[in-house]
C-alpha positions in Angstrom: 0.0 0.0 0.0 1.4 3.3 -1.0 1.1 6.5 1.0 -1.1 9.2 -0.5 0.4 12.4 -1.8 1.3 15.1 0.7 -1.7 17.4 1.1 -1.0 20.8 2.7 -3.7 22.2 5.0 -2.8 25.7 3.8 -5.3 26.9 1.2 -4.4 28.5 -2.1 -5.3 32.2 -1.7 -5.2 34.6 -4.6 -3.5 34.1 -7.9 -0.8 36.8 -7.8 2.9 35.9 -8.0 3.6 37.1 -4.5 0.7 35.1 -3.0 1.8 32.0 -5.0 5.3 32.3 -3.7 4.1 32.9 -0.2 1.8 29.8 -0.2 4.6 27.7 -1.7 7.0 28.8 1.1 4.4 28.1 3.8 3.6 24.6 2.4 7.3 23.7 2.3 7.7 24.9 5.9 4.9 22.7 7.0 6.3 19.9 4.9 10.0 20.1 5.9 10.2 22.2 9.1 13.3 20.6 10.5 15.2 21.1 7.2 14.3 24.7 6.8 14.9 25.6 10.5 18.3 23.8 10.3 19.3 25.9 7.3 18.4 29.2 9.1 20.2 28.1 12.3 23.4 27.3 10.3 23.1 30.7 8.5 22.6 32.7 11.7 25.4 31.0 13.7 27.8 31.2 10.7 26.9 34.9 10.3 27.5 35.5 14.0 30.9 33.7 13.8 32.1 36.2 11.2 32.2 38.9 13.9 32.7 36.7 17.0 35.3 34.1 15.9 37.0 33.6 19.3 34.8 31.9 21.9 35.2 29.3 24.7 32.2 27.1 23.9 32.8 26.3 20.2 29.6 27.6 18.5 31.0 26.3 15.2 29.7 22.9 16.3 26.2 24.2 16.1 26.7 25.6 12.6 28.3 22.3 11.4 25.6 20.2 12.9 22.9 22.4 11.5 24.5 22.4 8.0 24.7 18.6 8.0 21.1 18.5 9.2 19.9 20.1 5.9 20.4 16.9 3.7 19.7 14.6 6.7 16.3 16.2 7.5 15.5 16.3 3.8 16.1 12.5 3.5 14.0 11.8 6.5 11.2 14.0 5.2 11.1 12.2 1.9 11.3 8.8 3.6 8.4 9.7 5.9 6.2 10.8 2.9 6.8 7.4 1.3 5.8 5.4 4.3 3.2 7.3 6.2 0.2 9.5 5.6 -0.1 10.8 9.2 1.5 14.2 9.8 2.5 13.4 13.4 4.4 10.3 12.3 6.1 12.2 9.6 7.3 14.9 12.0 8.5 12.2 14.5 10.5 10.6 11.7 12.1 13.9 10.8 12.8 14.7 14.5 14.8 11.4 14.8 17.6 13.2 12.9 18.3 15.3 16.0 20.0 12.3 17.6 22.9 11.9 15.2 23.3 15.6 14.9 23.5 16.0 18.6 26.2 13.4 18.8 28.2 15.2 16.0 27.9 18.5 17.8 29.0 16.9 21.1 32.0 15.2 19.5 33.1 18.0 17.2 35.4 19.9 19.5 37.3 16.7 20.5 38.5 16.0 17.0 41.9 17.5 15.8 41.6 20.4 13.5 42.9 18.6 10.4 40.4 15.8 10.9 37.4 18.1 11.1 37.4 18.9 7.4 37.8 15.2 6.5 35.0 14.1 8.8 32.7 16.9 7.7 33.2 15.9 4.0 32.5 12.3 4.9 29.4 13.1 6.9 28.1 15.5 4.1 28.6 12.8 1.5 26.8 10.2 3.7 23.8 12.4 4.3 23.5 13.5 0.7 23.7 9.9 -0.5 21.1 9.1 2.1 18.8 11.8 0.7 19.3 10.2 -2.8 18.6 6.6 -1.8 16.6 6.4 1.5 13.1 7.3 0.1 13.4 4.6 -2.6 14.8 1.6 -0.7 12.8 -1.5 -1.4 10.5 0.3 -3.9 12.0 -1.2 -7.1 10.9 1.9 -9.0 14.0 2.4 -11.2 12.3 5.1 -13.3 11.0 6.9 -10.3 14.4 6.8 -8.6 16.2 8.3 -11.7 13.6 11.0 -12.2 13.7 11.9 -8.5 17.5 12.4 -8.5 17.3 14.2 -11.8 14.8 16.6 -10.3 17.0 17.2 -7.2 20.0 17.9 -9.4 18.2 20.4 -11.6 16.6 22.0 -8.5 19.9 22.3 -6.8 21.5 23.9 -9.8 18.6 26.4 -10.1 18.9 27.2 -6.4 22.6 27.9 -6.8 22.0 30.3 -9.7 19.3 32.1 -7.7 21.5 32.4 -4.6 24.5 33.8 -6.6 22.3 36.4 -8.4 20.5 37.4 -5.2 23.8 37.8 -3.3 25.4 39.8 -6.1 22.4 42.1 -6.3 22.2 42.7 -2.5 26.0 43.1 -2.2 25.9 45.6 -5.1 23.0 47.5 -3.3 25.1 47.7 -0.1 28.0 49.0 -2.1 25.8 51.6 -3.8 24.5 52.9 -0.5 28.1 53.3 0.6 29.2 55.2 -2.5 26.0 57.3 -3.1 24.8 58.0 0.4 27.8 57.4 2.6 26.1 54.6 4.5 29.3 52.7 5.6 29.1 48.9 5.6 31.8 46.9 7.3 33.5 44.2 5.1 32.2 41.4 7.3 28.7 42.3 6.3 29.2 40.7 2.9 30.3 37.5 4.5 27.2 37.5 6.7 25.0 38.2 3.7 26.4 35.3 1.9 25.7 32.9 4.7 22.1 34.1 5.0 21.5 33.8 1.3 23.4 30.5 0.7 22.0 28.7 3.8 18.8 30.4 4.9 17.2 31.5 1.7 18.6 28.8 -0.6 17.3 25.9 1.6 13.8 27.3 1.8 13.8 28.1 -2.0 15.0 24.6 -2.8 12.2 23.0 -0.7 9.5 25.2 -2.1 10.1 24.1 -5.7 9.9 20.3 -5.1 6.9 18.3 -6.3 4.3 17.6 -3.6 4.5 13.8 -3.9 7.2 11.3 -4.8 4.7 9.2 -6.6 4.7 11.7 -9.5 8.2 10.5 -10.4 7.1 7.0 -11.0 4.9 8.1 -13.9 7.4 10.6 -15.3 9.4 9.4 -18.4 10.5 12.8 -19.5 14.2 13.2 -20.6 15.2 16.8 -21.1 16.8 17.4 -24.6 19.2 19.9 -23.1 20.5 17.2 -20.7 21.0 14.7 -23.5 22.9 17.3 -25.6 25.1 18.2 -22.5 25.9 14.5 -22.0 26.2 13.5 -25.6 28.2 16.4 -27.0 30.3 17.4 -23.9 30.7 14.9 -21.2 30.9 11.7 -23.3 33.6 13.1 -25.7 35.7 14.3 -22.7 35.4 10.8 -21.0 36.4 9.0 -24.3 39.4 11.3 -24.9 40.7 10.8 -21.4 40.1 7.0 -21.5 42.2 6.9 -24.6 45.0 8.8 -22.9 44.9 6.5 -19.9 44.9 3.4 -22.1 47.9 4.8 -24.0 49.7 5.6 -20.7 49.0 2.1 -19.4 50.7 0.7 -22.5 53.7 3.0 -21.9 54.0 1.8 -18.3 53.9 -1.8 -19.5 56.7 -1.2 -22.1 59.0 1.0 -19.9 58.4 -1.0 -16.7 58.2 2.4 -14.8 55.9 3.0 -12.0 53.0 5.4 -12.9 53.3 9.1 -12.1 52.0 10.2 -8.7 49.2 12.4 -10.0 47.7 9.5 -12.0 45.4 8.9 -9.0 43.6 12.2 -9.5 43.3 11.7 -13.2 41.9 8.1 -12.9 39.5 9.2 -10.1 38.2 12.2 -12.1 37.7 10.2 -15.3 35.9 7.4 -13.3 33.7 9.9 -11.5 32.7 11.8 -14.7 32.2 8.6 -16.6 30.0 7.1 -13.8 27.9 10.3 -13.9 27.5 9.9 -17.7 26.5 6.3 -17.3 23.9 7.2 -14.7 22.5 10.1 -16.7 22.2 7.9 -19.8 20.2 5.0 -18.3 16.7 6.1 -19.4 18.0 6.3 -23.0 19.0 2.6 -23.1 16.4 0.8 -25.2 15.4 3.8 -27.3 17.5 2.7 -30.3 14.4 2.2 -32.3 13.6 5.9 -32.0 16.4 6.9 -34.3 20.2 6.9 -34.7 20.6 9.5 -32.1 20.4 6.8 -29.4 22.3 4.0 -30.9 25.6 5.0 -29.3 24.2 4.9 -25.7 24.3 1.1 -25.2 27.9 0.7 -26.6 29.2 3.5 -24.4 27.4 2.2 -21.3 28.9 -1.2 -21.7 32.3 -0.1 -23.0 33.0 2.4 -20.3 33.4 -0.2 -17.6 35.7 -2.3 -19.9 37.9 0.7 -20.5 38.1 1.9 -16.9 39.0 -1.4 -15.1 42.6 -1.5 -16.4 43.1 2.2 -15.5 41.9 1.4 -11.9 44.2 -1.5 -11.7 47.1 0.7 -12.7 46.1 3.2 -10.0 45.9 0.5 -7.3 49.3 -0.8 -8.2 50.9 2.7 -8.0 49.1 3.5 -4.8 50.2 0.2 -3.2 53.8 1.1 -4.1 53.4 4.5 -2.5 51.9 3.1 0.7 54.7 0.5 1.0 57.2 3.4 0.9 55.5 6.0 3.2 52.6 4.3 4.9 49.0 5.1 5.0 47.6 8.6 5.4 44.0 9.8 5.2 44.2 10.9 1.5 45.8 7.6 0.5 43.2 5.5 2.4 40.4 7.5 0.8 41.9 7.1 -2.7 42.4 3.4 -2.1 38.8 2.9 -0.9 37.4 5.0 -3.8 39.5 3.0 -6.3 38.3 -0.4 -4.9 34.7 0.9 -5.0 35.0 2.0 -8.6 36.5 -1.4 -9.5 33.7 -3.3 -7.6 30.9 -1.3 -9.3 32.5 -1.8 -12.7 32.8 -5.6 -12.2 29.3 -5.8 -10.8 27.7 -4.3 -13.9 30.0 -6.2 -16.3 29.2 -9.5 -14.7 25.5 -9.1 -13.9 24.5 -6.8 -16.7 22.2 -5.2 -14.1 20.6 -1.8 -14.7 19.7 -1.2 -11.1 21.3 2.2 -10.6 20.4 2.3 -6.9 23.5 0.2 -6.3 25.8 3.1 -7.1 24.8 5.6 -4.4 23.9 2.9 -1.9 27.3 1.1 -2.1 29.2 4.5 -2.0 27.3 5.3 1.2 28.3 2.0 2.7 32.0 2.8 1.9 31.7 6.3 3.3 30.3 4.9 6.6 32.9 2.2 6.8 35.7 4.8 6.4 34.2 7.2 8.9 34.1 5.0 12.0 35.4 1.6 13.1 38.5 -0.4 12.3 38.4 0.6 8.6 38.1 4.3 9.2 40.5 6.7 7.6 41.8 7.9 11.0 42.2 4.4 12.4 44.0 2.9 9.4 46.3 5.9 9.0 47.1 6.1 12.7 48.0 2.4 13.0 50.1 2.5 9.8 52.1 5.6 10.9 52.5 4.2 14.5 54.1 1.0 13.0 56.5 3.1 11.0 57.5 5.2 14.0 58.1 2.1 16.1 60.2 0.5 13.4 62.4 3.7 13.2 62.7 3.8 17.0 63.8 0.2 17.2 66.3 0.6 14.4 67.8 3.6 16.1 67.9 1.8 19.5 65.5 4.4 21.0 62.9 1.8 21.9 64.0 -1.1 24.2 61.1 -3.4 24.9 58.2 -1.0 25.5 60.3 1.8 26.9 61.9 4.8 25.2 65.5 5.8 25.8 67.5 8.8 24.9 69.7 8.5 21.9 73.4 7.8 22.6 74.6 7.9 19.0 73.8 9.9 15.9 70.9 8.9 13.7 71.1 8.7 10.0 69.5 11.3 7.8 66.8 8.9 6.7 66.0 7.9 10.3 65.9 11.4 11.5 63.6 12.5 8.6 61.3 9.5 9.0 61.0 10.0 12.8 60.3 13.7 12.5 57.7 13.3 9.7 56.0 10.5 11.6 55.8 12.5 14.9 54.6 15.6 13.1 51.9 13.6 11.4 50.7 12.1 14.7 50.7 15.4 16.5 48.9 17.3 13.8 46.3 14.6 12.8 45.6 12.6 15.9 47.0 14.6 18.9 49.4 13.6 21.6 47.1 11.1 23.2 47.5 8.8 20.2 51.1 8.0 21.2 51.5 5.2 23.7 54.7 6.4 25.3 54.5 9.0 28.1 57.8 10.6 27.0 56.2 11.7 23.7 52.5 11.9 24.8 53.1 14.5 27.4 55.0 17.1 25.4 52.1 19.6 25.6 52.6 20.0 29.4 56.3 20.9 28.9 55.6 23.4 26.1 52.7 25.0 28.0 54.7 25.3 31.3 57.5 27.1 29.5 55.0 29.6 28.0 53.2 30.2 31.2 56.4 30.6 33.1 57.5 33.3 30.7 54.4 35.4 31.8 55.5 35.4 35.4 57.7 38.1 37.0 61.4 37.5 37.6 60.8 36.8 41.3 58.6 33.9 40.4 55.3 35.4 41.4 52.4 35.5 38.9 51.7 38.8 37.3 48.5 40.5 38.4 46.5 43.1 36.5 46.8 44.0 32.8 46.2 41.8 29.8 46.9 38.1 30.3 47.8 35.5 27.6 45.7 32.3 27.6 47.6 29.3 26.3 45.5 26.5 24.8 47.4 23.2 24.6 45.2 21.9 21.8 46.0 24.9 19.6 49.8 24.5 19.9 51.3 23.8 16.5 52.5 20.3 15.7 55.9 21.7 14.9 56.5 22.7 18.5 55.3 19.4 19.8 57.6 17.6 17.3 60.6 19.8 18.3 60.0 19.0 22.0 59.7 15.3 21.2 62.9 15.2 19.2 64.7 17.1 22.0 63.5 14.6 24.6 64.8 11.7 22.4 68.1 13.4 22.1 67.9 13.9 18.3 67.4 17.7 17.7 67.8 19.1 14.2 71.3 19.6 13.0 72.7 23.2 13.2 73.1 23.8 9.5 71.3 25.5 6.6 68.8 23.4 4.7 67.5 23.7 1.2 67.7 22.4 -2.4 70.2 25.1 -3.4 72.1 26.7 -0.5 73.8 29.2 -2.8 70.5 30.8 -3.7 68.3 29.9 -0.8 69.3 30.0 2.9 67.1 28.2 5.3 67.5 28.1 9.0 65.3 26.5 11.7 65.5 27.6 15.3 64.9 25.4 18.3 62.1 26.6 20.6 62.9 28.0 24.0 61.4 30.3 26.6 60.1 33.6 25.2 59.4 36.6 27.5 55.8 37.4 26.5 54.9 39.4 29.6 52.5 42.2 28.8 51.3 40.7 25.5 47.6 39.8 25.0 47.4 37.8 21.8 49.6 35.2 20.1 49.3 34.8 16.4 51.0 32.0 14.4 52.9 33.2 11.3 53.2 31.0 8.3 53.7 32.8 5.0 55.7 31.9 1.9 56.3 34.1 -1.2 54.1 32.3 -3.6 51.2 31.6 -1.3 47.8 32.5 -2.7 46.4 35.9 -1.7 44.2 35.6 1.3 41.2 38.0 1.2 39.5 36.5 4.3 38.5 39.1 6.9 37.6 36.5 9.6 39.7 36.3 12.7 43.4 37.0 13.1 45.7 36.4 10.1 49.0 37.3 8.6 49.3 37.7 4.9 51.4 39.5 2.3 50.8 43.1 1.2 49.9 43.8 -2.4 53.6 44.0 -3.5 54.6 41.0 -1.5 57.4 43.0 0.2 56.1 42.7 3.8 53.7 40.5 5.8 50.7 42.3 7.3 49.0 41.4 10.6 45.2 41.5 10.5 42.6 41.1 13.4 39.0 40.8 12.3 39.7 42.3 8.9 41.5 45.4 10.2 45.3 45.7 9.7 47.0 46.3 13.0 50.7 46.0 12.1 53.2 45.5 9.3 56.2 43.2 9.8 59.3 45.2 8.5 60.9 42.8 6.0 63.9 45.0 5.4 64.8 45.2 9.1 64.0 41.5 9.4 66.5 40.6 6.6 69.2 42.9 8.0 68.8 41.4 11.5 68.9 37.9 10.1 72.0 38.6 8.1 73.8 40.0 11.2 72.5 37.4 13.7 74.5 34.5 15.1 71.8 32.0 14.0 72.2 29.6 16.9 69.3 27.3 17.5 69.5 27.7 21.2 68.7 31.4 20.8 65.6 32.0 18.7 65.6 35.0 16.5 63.4 37.8 17.9 62.5 41.1 16.4 60.5 44.0 18.1 58.5 46.4 15.9 55.7 48.8 16.3 52.0 48.3 15.4 49.8 50.9 13.6 49.4 52.8 16.9 53.0 52.8 17.9 52.7 50.0 20.4 55.5 47.4 20.5 55.0 44.0 19.0 57.2 40.9 19.2 58.1 38.6 16.4 59.6 35.2 17.3 61.1 33.4 14.2 61.2 29.6 14.1 62.1 29.2 10.5 63.1 31.7 7.8 64.0 31.4 4.1 65.9 34.2 2.3 66.2 34.2 -1.5 68.8 35.9 -3.6 67.1 37.9 -6.5 68.3 40.6 -8.9 67.5 43.4 -6.5 69.2 41.8 -3.5 67.6 39.6 -0.9 63.9 38.7 -0.7 62.0 37.1 2.2 60.8 33.7 0.7 59.1 32.2 3.8 58.6 32.9 7.5 57.3 30.6 10.3 57.0 31.8 13.8 54.7 33.8 16.2 53.6 37.4 16.5 52.7 38.7 20.0 50.4 41.8 20.2 49.5 43.9 23.1 45.8 44.5 24.1 45.9 48.0 22.6 46.7 46.5 19.2 43.6 44.3 19.0 41.1 46.8 20.5 39.0 48.8 18.0 39.9 52.5 18.1 37.8 54.9 20.2 35.3 56.8 18.1 36.1 60.4 17.4 33.9 62.9 19.3 33.8 65.1 16.2 
């Protein structure tokens, strides 16, 4: 028994365009309240974070959970409409999505920063695939499933166009008010406007344009001519050309016996993804050969694509296995390996079974995404175990691990051992935190680094300072580089005191060991990590350090306002005249925009020789600002 179509209790009133739009908006709100509210919550919190980025309770967890709730609540709403005709039951099914979202919000701050992006992308993929598959599980309506996803795709593209046009029009209006009437708008207002339009308005607009019943898709056999032209004359030729290139490259690899290039993974993955999309979009056209010659190429392409892509995937798996054997597993390598295995499995499934059930594609990908998110096959677990094994091998080879206990090095380590150990520790600290290491000597490095920073705030007599601005040190926000340096120091294998670089004659690189820094009186610590060819950063959110327009000096920004300029010329002169001893980090004092002193502590600096003299190529360290530097200026009484 099928559920009847959704019937809104809101009557149609009037025939005007505004009334029609209002009624559609109200019907969609009654139909998908959790999805629309989730979009507005994400928009409001994200807009608030633009101006209030530093907090102690991590409001970003609410924005993330609400953003992920958009596809999840949509999937539950569509599933509820397929299986119940009672409004109370439908709302209860939608409300069940609050459980996983609450768990995500609760766990979000405990994940390392680098893992947050990976986990967000995985969760977003899972929830979007759930929205694609969940309403049609067990229905067997292949035509309805294809039409449903085609409608979602077209509706999403339409919503994106509307959002961009609306944002551009409103942003231009704000700019016009500033130019014509002197109504000043802060730069962060544009960021807030984008979040409101892209999350609040767009979600509601998307929901308002959906058909009122899923059952309409089962009777729909329309195939847009524009879509066929797009696939036939653009996507398919691109896929065929790249498949020929991959096949030729595979022949070259077989002849020369050389391992494939490292970037082959991105090429094979891209071609496989676009080819799979073509295959899915062409499914309703299979069997229409009798309608004319325009459709006779569809069946050969659908069958031949999988034959052509399997050898390329095999080449990718071989190259990836070689890379993993040399350097171990990392999250990107595990993800690429899982994606390659999934591509190969789907291709073999359709080649062997000749099935045309396209639900298998998103459903199997969702299973792979869930398996790589949590459990023993997750990206984090596999990567952590692999890198831990490599670290343990290096420690035992260097006689730094006796039984289960670490000892301090008594002899010099080889360059390969030193590099492998430093890279492994830096990876563990940056991706999994100090708690992932089983040895207390390496797992408790945060306490040592924090104690040194806190001690530097105390007065010379050992008594804590009272009054004035106080620096707050967060152990979870300390850079992996400091943790790695402390771990290497504890093991007795610090970096060698010598310049490093591919060409010491044209590039001088020096890395300083961390030590206590007198930061008394400073209120804000900002990490500095700039290099000459880094992309221009136009973000106005939070504290940041980026190049000026001529790339001659790094500039310090706090909430979009420039507060100081690091004097590169003085920095280069001081560096050239310094002793460059690792035990004494390089420090430079300069003034901010208001004349207040600032402190720059350099951990690593690279100087390039150019035609006009020396040029600052890269800089890693910390900038310390006083409270006066980060406070907004007092308004003028005039």
